[in-house]
C-alpha positions as CSV (number, residue, x, y, z in Angstrom):
1,M,2.2,18.9,5.1
2,W,2.0,15.2,6.2
3,V,1.7,12.3,3.7
4,F,0.3,8.8,4.8
5,G,1.9,5.7,3.5
6,Y,-0.1,2.5,3.7
7,G,1.3,0.5,0.7
8,S,4.6,1.0,-1.0
9,L,5.1,4.3,0.7
10,I,5.8,2.3,3.9
11,W,9.1,0.8,2.5
12,K,9.8,2.7,-0.7
13,I,10.3,6.3,0.4
14,D,11.8,8.1,-2.6
15,F,11.2,11.6,-1.4
16,P,12.7,13.8,1.3
17,Y,10.9,14.1,4.6
18,E,11.9,15.5,8.0
19,E,10.0,13.2,10.4
20,K,8.0,10.0,10.3
21,I,5.4,8.8,12.8
22,L,3.7,5.4,13.0
23,G,-0.1,5.3,13.3
24,Y,-3.3,4.7,11.6
25,I,-6.4,6.1,9.9
26,K,-10.0,5.0,10.7
27,G,-12.9,3.9,8.7
28,F,-11.1,2.0,6.0
29,D,-9.7,-1.5,5.1
30,R,-6.5,-2.0,3.1
31,R,-7.2,-4.3,0.1
32,F,-5.4,-5.4,-3.1
33,Y,-8.2,-4.0,-5.2
34,Q,-6.2,-1.6,-7.3
35,L,-4.7,-2.7,-10.6
36,S,-1.2,-1.6,-11.4
37,T,-0.5,-1.1,-15.1
38,D,2.4,1.3,-14.6
39,H,4.5,-0.1,-11.7
40,R,3.8,-3.7,-10.8
41,G,2.2,-4.8,-14.0
42,T,1.5,-3.6,-17.6
43,P,-1.7,-2.6,-19.4
44,E,-1.7,-6.1,-20.9
45,N,-1.0,-7.9,-17.7
46,P,-1.9,-5.7,-14.7
47,G,-0.7,-6.4,-11.2
48,R,-2.5,-5.8,-8.0
49,V,-1.6,-3.2,-5.3
50,V,-3.4,-1.8,-2.3
51,T,-6.0,0.9,-2.0
52,L,-8.4,1.6,0.8
53,I,-12.1,0.7,0.8
54,P,-14.6,2.3,3.2
55,S,-15.4,0.2,6.2
56,N,-16.9,0.7,9.7
57,E,-15.6,3.5,11.8
58,E,-13.7,1.1,14.1
59,S,-11.6,-0.2,11.2
60,K,-8.0,0.9,11.2
61,V,-5.3,0.9,8.5
62,Y,-1.9,1.2,10.0
63,G,0.9,3.0,8.2
64,V,3.5,5.7,8.3
65,A,3.0,9.5,8.3
66,Y,5.8,11.5,6.7
67,K,6.2,15.2,7.5
68,I,7.4,17.2,4.4
69,R,9.5,20.3,4.8
70,E,7.8,23.5,3.8
71,K,10.3,24.3,1.1
72,E,10.0,20.8,-0.4
73,I,6.2,20.4,-0.4
74,Q,5.7,21.3,-4.1
75,D,8.5,19.0,-5.3
76,V,7.2,16.1,-3.2
77,V,3.6,16.6,-4.3
78,D,4.7,16.7,-8.0
79,H,6.7,13.5,-7.4
80,L,3.9,11.7,-5.6
81,D,1.3,12.9,-8.1
82,Y,3.3,11.2,-10.9
83,R,4.2,8.1,-8.8
84,E,0.5,7.6,-7.8
85,K,-0.9,8.5,-11.2
86,G,-2.4,5.1,-11.9
87,G,-5.9,6.0,-10.5
88,Y,-5.1,7.5,-7.2
89,E,-6.4,10.9,-6.0
90,K,-5.4,13.0,-3.0
91,K,-7.7,13.1,0.0
92,I,-7.4,14.6,3.5
93,L,-8.1,12.3,6.4
94,K,-7.4,12.2,10.1
95,F,-4.2,10.4,11.2
96,Y,-4.0,8.9,14.7
97,P,-0.4,8.6,16.0
98,L,0.5,5.4,18.0
99,S,2.2,7.6,20.6
100,K,-0.3,8.7,23.2
101,D,1.6,11.9,23.6
102,E,0.6,13.1,20.1
103,Q,-2.8,14.4,19.0
104,P,-4.6,13.3,15.8
105,F,-4.0,15.5,12.8
106,D,-5.0,15.9,9.1
107,I,-2.9,14.0,6.6
108,T,-2.8,13.8,2.8
109,I,-3.5,10.3,1.4
110,Y,-3.5,8.9,-2.1
111,L,-6.6,6.8,-2.5
112,G,-7.8,4.8,-5.5
113,D,-11.6,4.7,-5.1
114,H,-13.9,2.3,-6.9
115,N,-14.6,4.9,-9.7
116,N,-11.1,5.1,-11.1
117,V,-10.0,3.4,-14.3
118,N,-7.6,1.0,-12.6
119,Y,-10.0,-0.2,-9.9
120,G,-9.9,-4.0,-10.1
121,G,-12.3,-4.5,-7.3
122,P,-12.9,-7.5,-5.0
123,A,-11.8,-10.9,-6.2
124,D,-11.1,-14.3,-4.6
125,L,-7.7,-14.2,-2.9
126,N,-6.6,-17.2,-4.9
127,E,-7.3,-15.2,-8.1
128,I,-5.5,-12.2,-6.7
129,A,-2.5,-14.4,-5.8
130,T,-2.4,-15.9,-9.2
131,Q,-2.5,-12.4,-10.8
132,V,0.2,-11.1,-8.4
133,V,2.6,-14.1,-9.0
134,N,2.2,-13.7,-12.8
135,S,2.6,-9.9,-13.0
136,T,5.8,-7.8,-13.4
137,G,6.1,-4.1,-14.3
138,P,8.7,-1.4,-14.5
139,S,9.1,-1.4,-10.7
140,G,9.6,-5.1,-10.6
141,P,7.6,-8.3,-9.8
142,N,4.2,-7.7,-8.3
143,M,5.0,-10.3,-5.6
144,E,7.9,-8.1,-4.3
145,Y,5.2,-5.5,-3.5
146,V,3.2,-8.1,-1.5
147,F,6.2,-9.5,0.3
148,N,7.7,-6.0,1.1
149,L,4.4,-4.8,2.5
150,A,3.9,-7.9,4.7
151,K,7.5,-7.7,5.9
152,S,7.2,-3.9,6.7
153,M,3.9,-4.5,8.6
154,R,5.5,-7.1,10.7
155,K,8.5,-4.9,11.4
156,F,6.6,-1.7,12.2
157,F,3.3,-3.1,13.6
158,P,4.0,-6.5,15.1
159,Q,0.8,-6.2,17.1
160,V,-1.4,-5.9,14.0
161,H,-2.7,-8.8,12.0
162,D,-3.7,-7.7,8.5
163,E,-5.6,-10.8,7.5
164,H,-6.1,-9.8,3.9
165,L,-2.4,-9.0,3.4
166,F,-1.0,-12.0,5.3
167,E,-3.4,-14.5,3.7
168,L,-2.5,-13.1,0.2
169,E,1.2,-13.5,1.1
170,K,0.6,-17.1,2.1
171,K,-1.2,-17.9,-1.2
172,C,1.5,-16.2,-3.3
173,L,4.2,-18.3,-1.5
174,K,2.2,-21.5,-2.0
175,L,1.9,-20.7,-5.7
176,L,5.6,-20.0,-6.0
177,N,6.5,-23.1,-4.1
178,E,4.2,-25.2,-6.3
179,S,5.5,-23.6,-9.6
180,N,9.2,-24.0,-9.1
181,G,9.9,-25.9,-5.8
182,V,11.7,-22.8,-4.5
183,L,10.3,-21.0,-1.5
184,R,11.0,-17.2,-1.9
185,N,9.5,-15.0,0.7
186,G,11.3,-11.7,0.4
187,N,12.7,-12.0,3.9
């Protein structure tokens, strides 16, 4: 079994795996359209985390594929089902490794579609940034999520410009700078 990380699963790997591969899936865009009431926010003050929205077939979302050992599949699935309980469902999609030596293969992905209870939907990036900067949950400040994802994307995929993510990062940094005069960027 392979699991695809496109958000916090890129940098917060809290399950055993035997191999990881960089690559992408097609036909989606990564967006901060999912509300987080259990990790990066609360029910009263939800944060924003990423989900995938359908796009054209040329669109790519880059991330990390983790191969789970056969004997650990059930434990990892149970763990991820709990971790991703805030509106995410498992789907099977095709994963395309960056390495030209490897063939595409099926992968399990956790996807919060527009019908789930925590789907926040599209919003102006300034509004999303304000929500992010003002949200904290049991897993920490929402802005850590944005900064860690942006940092990880630059580290693993320096050739990829994720405009939605990097523009949101800039807006969050600007709000932080305006609010307390201290520039914190998670780097």
